MARKEFI-938261 format. One record per residue (C-alpha): residue in one letter; x, z, y. Coordinates in Angstrom, 2 decimals, padded with zeros to 5 digits. Each point is the difference from the previous one (the first is absolute). Layout:
 aa    east      up   north
  A       X       Z       Y
...
//
This chain:
 aa    east      up   north
  M  104.39  068.08  097.27
  A -001.05  003.64  000.80
  V -003.77  000.69  000.03
  A -001.15  000.91  003.50
  F -002.10  002.81 -000.97
  T -000.22  001.93 -003.22
  V -002.10  002.97 -001.01
  D  001.84  002.20 -002.31
  A -002.70  002.63 -000.56
  P -002.78 -000.01 -001.01
  R  000.47 -002.40 -002.91
  P -002.66 -000.94 -002.52
  F -001.44  002.55 -002.50
  E  000.85  003.16  001.83
  A -001.73  003.06  001.53
  N  001.21  000.24  003.58
  P -001.18  002.40  002.81
  G  001.24 -002.51  002.84
  I  003.68 -000.02 -000.49
  I  001.02 -003.39  001.56
  A  003.52 -001.42 -000.36
  F  001.32 -003.23  001.29
  H  003.02 -002.17  000.81
  A  000.12 -002.97  002.34
  R  002.34 -002.41  001.65
  E -000.69  001.21  003.29
  P -001.00  003.32  001.55
  I -003.58  001.02 -000.44
  D -001.71  002.15  002.62
  T -003.58  000.15 -001.37
  L -001.59  000.00 -003.33
  E -003.72 -001.10 -000.69
  I -001.51  001.20 -003.18
  R -003.02 -001.74 -001.16
  I -002.11  000.94 -003.08
  D -002.10 -002.54 -001.80
  G  000.48 -002.24  002.97
  K -001.04  002.25  002.99
  R  002.21  001.97  002.32
  Y  000.47  003.40 -001.07
  R  002.92  001.29  002.07
  I  002.68 -000.92  002.68
  V  003.22  002.00 -000.26
  K  002.50 -000.28  002.94
  I  003.69  000.43 -000.82
  K  001.83  001.85  002.73
  K  003.25 -001.66 -000.63
  P -000.51 -003.71 -001.27
  T  001.86 -000.37 -003.25
  K  000.66 -002.47 -002.83
  R -000.57  002.66 -002.75
  A -002.19  003.11 -000.24
  T -002.13  002.09 -001.94
  I -003.14  001.53  001.86
  G -002.73  002.18 -000.98
  P -001.84  001.27 -001.97
  I -002.87 -001.13  002.36
  G -002.78  000.70 -002.62
  L -002.03 -002.83 -001.68
  P -003.66 -000.14 -001.18
  S -000.25  001.56 -003.46
  R -000.74 -003.04 -001.97
  D  001.61 -003.20 -001.44
  L  001.12 -002.15  002.95
  K  001.34 -003.39  001.06
  L  002.50  001.06  002.59
  T  001.69 -002.38  002.54
  V  002.92  001.06  002.43
  V  000.75 -002.15  002.97
  G  003.32  000.46  001.82
  W -000.05 -000.63  003.81
  S  002.99 -000.54  002.43
  M -000.59 -000.11  003.58
  G -003.54 -001.03 -000.45
  K  000.72 -002.77 -002.52
  V -000.67  000.07 -003.73
  V  003.33  000.18 -001.88
  G -001.83 -000.30 -003.47
  R -002.57  001.53 -002.30
  Q -000.43  000.98 -003.64
  T -002.99  000.91 -001.98
  T -000.02  002.31 -003.01
  S -002.76  000.25 -002.53
  D -000.77  002.87 -002.39
  V  000.96  002.86  002.39
  L -001.63  003.15 -000.58
  G -000.53  001.79  003.13
  L  000.49  003.77  000.45
  P -000.20  002.59  002.82
  A  003.11  000.61  002.13
  V  000.47  003.51 -001.56
  A  000.04 -001.32 -003.59
  F  003.67  000.58 -000.58
  T  000.36  003.08  002.00
  G  001.19  003.03 -001.79
  V  001.28  003.40  000.39
  P  001.08  002.51 -002.73
  T -002.82  001.74 -001.50
  T  000.47  003.69  001.01
  I -003.39  001.62  000.22
  T -002.61  000.79 -002.60
  P -003.27  000.95  001.90
  P -001.67  002.87 -001.79
  V -003.53 -001.29  000.68
  A  000.85 -003.60 -001.71
  Q  001.79  001.82 -002.95
  R -003.07  002.22 -000.55
  Q -002.34 -003.22  000.30
  L  002.02 -001.94 -002.66
  A -000.17  003.17 -002.34
  R -003.74  000.25  000.38
  L -000.73 -003.82 -000.13
  H -002.28 -000.86 -002.94
  R  002.09 -001.51 -002.82
  P -000.86 -002.21 -003.02
  A -000.23  001.35 -003.33
  G  003.53  000.41 -001.58
  S  003.02  000.54  002.38
  A  000.62 -001.44  003.38
  A  002.67  000.11  002.62
  A  000.22 -001.06  003.76
  W  002.81 -000.46  002.60
  T -000.45 -001.20  003.60
  I  002.06 -000.17  003.14
  N -000.44 -001.47  003.57
  M  003.37 -001.64  000.50
  A -000.52  000.00  003.78
  S -000.63  003.77  000.40
  G  002.16  001.42 -002.78
  R -002.89  001.91 -001.75
  G -001.05  000.07 -003.62
  A -002.08  001.65 -002.56
  S -000.13 -000.13 -003.86
  W -001.62  001.36 -003.27
  N  001.90  000.10 -003.40
  A  002.43 -002.39  001.62
  G  002.63  000.90 -002.64
  G -002.38 -000.46 -003.16
  A  001.36 -002.98 -002.07
  F -002.52 -002.72 -000.97
  T -000.08 -003.05 -002.05
  G  001.16 -002.76  002.41
  A -001.83 -003.12 -000.85
  S  000.63 -002.79  002.39
  T  000.94  002.09  002.86
  L  003.56 -000.07 -001.38
  K -000.07 -003.79  001.26
  L  000.61  001.44  003.53
  P  003.63  001.27 -000.77
  I  000.53 -003.40 -002.08
  L -000.83 -001.98  002.99
  I  002.26  002.00  002.23
  T  002.90 -000.18 -002.27
  Y -000.28 -003.59 -000.39
  L -000.13 -000.47  003.84
  I  002.94  002.18  000.52
  G  002.10 -002.37 -002.42
  L -001.25 -003.04  001.47
  R  002.41 -002.37  001.98
  R -002.47 -002.53  001.27
  D -003.32  000.07  001.48
  P -002.71  001.06 -002.42
  I -002.26 -003.10  000.32
  D  002.93 -002.39 -000.64
  A  000.98  002.04 -003.18
  P -000.78 -001.38 -003.33
  E -001.84  003.27 -000.78
  W -002.42 -000.25  002.92
  G -003.13 -001.14 -002.14
  T  000.93  002.64 -002.77
  L  000.28  002.77  002.68
  Q -003.41 -001.02  001.43
  S -001.32  000.24 -003.43
  M  001.41  003.38 -000.59
  I -001.40  001.56  003.33
  R -003.17 -002.13  000.90
  D -001.32 -000.21 -003.52
  S  001.87  003.02 -001.46
  S  001.18 -002.22 -002.91
  N  002.04  002.05 -002.67
  D  001.48 -003.23 -001.35
  A  001.22 -000.80  003.54
  A  001.22  003.66  000.40
  N  002.03 -000.38 -003.09
  A  001.53 -003.27  001.31
  M  000.94  001.84  003.21
  L  001.66  002.66 -001.86
  T  002.14 -002.67 -001.80
  A  000.86 -001.64  003.17
  I  001.13  003.50  001.21
  G  002.01  001.09 -002.95
  G  000.18 -002.75 -002.54
  N -002.52  001.57 -002.19
  T -002.80  002.36  000.38
  T  001.61  003.24 -000.90
  T  003.01 -000.60  002.26
  G -002.30 -001.00  002.82
  G -002.18  003.03 -000.55
  A  003.05  002.22  000.26
  R  001.10 -001.65  003.16
  A -003.55  000.22  001.55
  T  000.08  003.69 -001.02
  A  003.44  000.55  001.60
  T -001.11 -001.63  003.22
  A -003.05  002.27  000.26
  R  002.27  003.07 -000.45
  K  002.06 -001.26  003.11
  L -003.27 -000.40  001.90
  G -000.97  003.79 -000.59
  A -002.02 -000.24 -003.29
  F  000.81  002.98 -002.18
  R -001.94 -000.82 -003.17
  L -001.21 -003.46  000.00
  N  001.25 -002.00 -002.90
  V -000.51 -003.79 -000.42
  A  001.71 -000.41 -003.29
  A -001.03  002.64 -002.47
  G -000.36  003.65 -000.73
  Y -001.18  003.27  001.99
  L  002.55  001.21  002.20
  T -000.21  003.80  000.07
  G  000.40  001.30  003.56
  Q -000.74  003.11  001.92
  D -002.06  000.63  003.27
  R  002.01 -000.91  002.94
  R  000.06  002.42  002.60
  E  000.17 -000.51  003.83
  Q -001.67 -003.18 -000.04
  Q -002.69 -001.26  002.41
  P -002.74 -000.35 -001.21
  P  000.62  002.22 -002.99
  I  000.74 -001.43 -003.55
  R -001.81  002.47 -002.31
  V -001.43 -000.42 -003.46
  N -003.56  001.30 -000.04
  D -001.42 -002.04 -002.84
  Q  002.34 -001.67 -002.54
  P -002.10 -002.63 -002.06
  A  001.15 -000.65 -003.66
  L  002.27 -003.01 -000.10
  K  000.07 -002.61 -002.64
  C  001.88 -002.80  001.69
  C  003.62 -000.29  000.87
  K -000.54 -001.31  003.50
  V -000.43  002.87  002.48
  V -000.91  000.44  003.77
  T -000.69  002.83  002.27
  A -001.92 -000.06  003.18
  H  003.05  001.20  002.00
  D  002.09 -002.94 -001.57
  L -002.17 -002.80  000.69
  G -000.68  001.27  003.37
  V  003.71 -000.14  001.16
  V  000.55 -003.21 -001.75
  M -002.72 -001.53  002.00
  Q  001.17  001.64  003.24
  A  003.58 -001.34 -000.67
  L -001.38 -003.52 -000.12
  V -001.74  000.32  003.33
  Q  002.99  001.62  001.54
  A  002.15 -002.93 -000.99
  A -002.51 -002.47  001.42
  G  000.89  001.57  003.43
  G  003.83  000.01 -000.98
  T  000.36  003.81 -000.86
  G -000.09  002.20 -002.96
  P  001.49  000.47 -003.50
  A -001.04 -003.50 -001.29
  N  001.45 -001.71  003.09
  R  003.19  001.81 -000.52
  L  000.12 -001.17 -003.72
  G -000.25 -003.64  001.26
  L -003.68 -000.70  000.55
  S -000.35 -002.16  002.97
  P -002.86  000.18  002.40
  R -001.15 -003.51 -000.83
  D  000.11  000.79 -003.74
  A -002.02  003.18  000.57
  R -002.58 -001.74  002.19
  V -000.51 -002.60 -002.86
  G -000.55  002.96 -002.43
  L -002.55  001.52  002.36
  W -001.98 -003.28  000.18
  L -000.01 -000.43 -003.70
  L -001.39  003.55 -000.41
  A -002.56 -000.65  002.68
  H -001.32 -003.21 -002.07
  T -000.68  001.48 -003.37
  S -003.00 -001.05 -002.06
  R -001.47  003.52 -000.12
  P -001.01  002.16  003.07
  G  001.17  003.16 -001.52
  L -000.88  003.59  000.89
  F  000.58 -000.15  003.66
  D -000.45 -003.35  001.42
  P -003.81 -000.07 -000.31
  W -000.04  003.21  002.39
  T  001.96 -001.34  002.77
  P -000.20 -002.65  002.74
  F  003.85 -000.15  000.13
  V  002.20 -002.17 -002.00
  T  001.10  001.62 -003.19
  S  002.99 -000.76 -002.24
  H -000.41  001.53 -003.26
  K  000.85 -000.04 -003.73
  I -002.58  001.24 -002.50
  G  000.43  001.01 -003.61
  Y -002.58  000.29 -002.47
  I -000.48  000.07 -003.91
  E -002.67  001.56 -002.09
  N  000.92  003.55  000.95
  V  001.44 -000.25  003.64
  W -000.99 -001.38  003.42
  H  002.66  000.27  002.57
  D  000.93 -001.69  003.46
  V  002.73  000.49  002.45
  A -000.41 -001.38  003.47
  A  001.31 -000.54  003.50
  V -002.98 -000.05  002.33
  F  000.89 -001.58  003.31
  D -002.25  002.20  002.35
  S  000.51 -000.59  003.63
  R  000.82  003.73  000.54
  G  002.90 -000.07 -002.61
  T  000.29 -001.34 -003.56
  L -001.27  002.18 -002.58
  I  001.81  000.02 -003.38
  T -002.76  001.03 -002.54
  V  000.09  000.60 -003.77
  A -002.61  000.76 -002.39
  L  000.65  000.62 -003.70
  T -002.82  000.66 -002.61
  Q  000.44  000.30 -003.77
  N -002.70  000.82 -002.59
  N  001.03 -000.40 -003.57
  G -003.66 -000.30 -000.93
  G -000.38 -003.00  002.33
  A  000.73 -000.37  003.63
  S -002.81 -001.10  002.65
  E  000.85 -002.49  002.51
  S -002.99  001.14  002.39
  A  001.00  003.63 -000.39
  A  003.54 -000.88  000.95
  A -001.17 -002.18  002.80
  D -002.02  003.08  001.44
  Y  003.20  002.04 -000.33
  G  001.89 -002.40  001.92
  K -002.66 -000.11  002.85
  G  000.42  003.76  000.29
  I  003.72 -000.19  000.14
  L -000.16 -002.57  002.58
  K -002.48  001.91  002.10
  I  002.31  002.92 -000.05
  A  003.08 -002.18  001.02
  S -001.89 -001.77  002.80
  T -001.23  003.32  001.51
  G  001.27  003.33 -001.70
  L  003.63 -000.79  000.68
  D -000.59 -000.07  003.82
  A  000.67  003.51  001.39
  P -003.13  001.64  001.20
  P  000.26  002.23  003.38
  T  000.05  003.13 -002.01
  D  002.76 -001.07 -002.51
  P  003.62  000.61  001.28
  G  001.22 -002.60 -002.63
  R  002.12  002.52 -002.01
  P  001.10 -001.35 -003.17
  I -001.42  001.89 -003.12
  P  002.37  001.34 -002.61
  S  000.94 -002.82 -002.60
  H  000.80  002.18 -003.12
  G -002.54  001.97 -002.10
//
C-alpha cells in the first residue's frame, strides 16, 4: 500500500536551503513547513499535484528538525519529520560564472598582512560572479585539505545513499575528525588501494578545473594560467618537501563544484555527483571538530576542510552568506613552523575582503583586471 505522503527532500544529514520535494497519493495544494515544532512557512501550490519540488524558500542557518505537512482541500494528507537538517539561506546554491576581478579587492588581498613564510588566498562570491586572489597558482603542501577531493570522488562513484553505505562511519571520521587512517580506507574504497584511489581523486579534481592539485604523489609542474578570473599567479612559491600538493585556486574550484552540485549544476554534477550526495558532503564539512580559519569570524554556516601539520595551516570553505555563498581559501606555509593564530588572522582578513571588497563600489565600473603578469 502506497504511503499517503512522503518527503523526498530534505533527508537526514544534509545541508538544505529549503528545497522541498514530495510525492503523495492525492493532489497536494498546500505545504506547511514546521521547524522544531513551530510553523515556519505556508506554501500554496497553484496547481494541485501529487509530486513536486519547491523552493528554495530559505531556512534558518542552524541544525533543524523539519516537519513538512501536506494539505489537500483543507485536510491533512500526511506529514513527515526529518532531523539533522542543516538550514541554509535561499541563495546558498545560486551561482553564476566568475567573470570579474574587482581591482580594489585584488589590491586589498595583495596588501593583506600575511603570516611568516608563504601564503595564498582565493575567494569568489558565487552569486555575483566576482572574485579576487593572491598567489593562487603557488603550490603548497596539501595536508588534510586533500580529503575534500577524496570525499567528492567517493560520492560520485556511490550507488546508494551515503548514510546507508558501509563506509558512512569511515567517511565521517575522515571529514569530521580528519582521520588519516579513515582517509586511507576511503582511498582504498575508491580504487582498491591508496595509490589507485589517490590517482582517481586527482583525476576527478582535474575534471573539476584543478590544474595542479595532486592527491597521490609528486609535484606537478605547471604554468600560470591566463584569462582566468580571479588570476592564478605564482607570487610566492614555498619550498616543498611533501608529495601532496594543492593551490588556492584548485581547492577553491573543487569546493565550488561541490556547492554547485548540491543545487544540481556544475562539473561535479555532470560527473555524477547527485544533489543529495553533495548536500550530505556539505553537512559533513559543516560539522568538523575544528573551527578552521574562517568559521570563527562569521555568523553564517561554514562548510570547510582544514589541513594542518607542523609547517602548514590551510582552510578551504563555503561560507553560506545570505547575500551569496563565498568560497574562501587560505593557505599558509612556514618551513620553520606554522602558526595557527597567524593563519586565523589571515583567514579573517580574506573573509572580510570577500564579504565587502567583492561588492562593486559606486566608482568601480567592474572591469576585469588582466589575469597575466
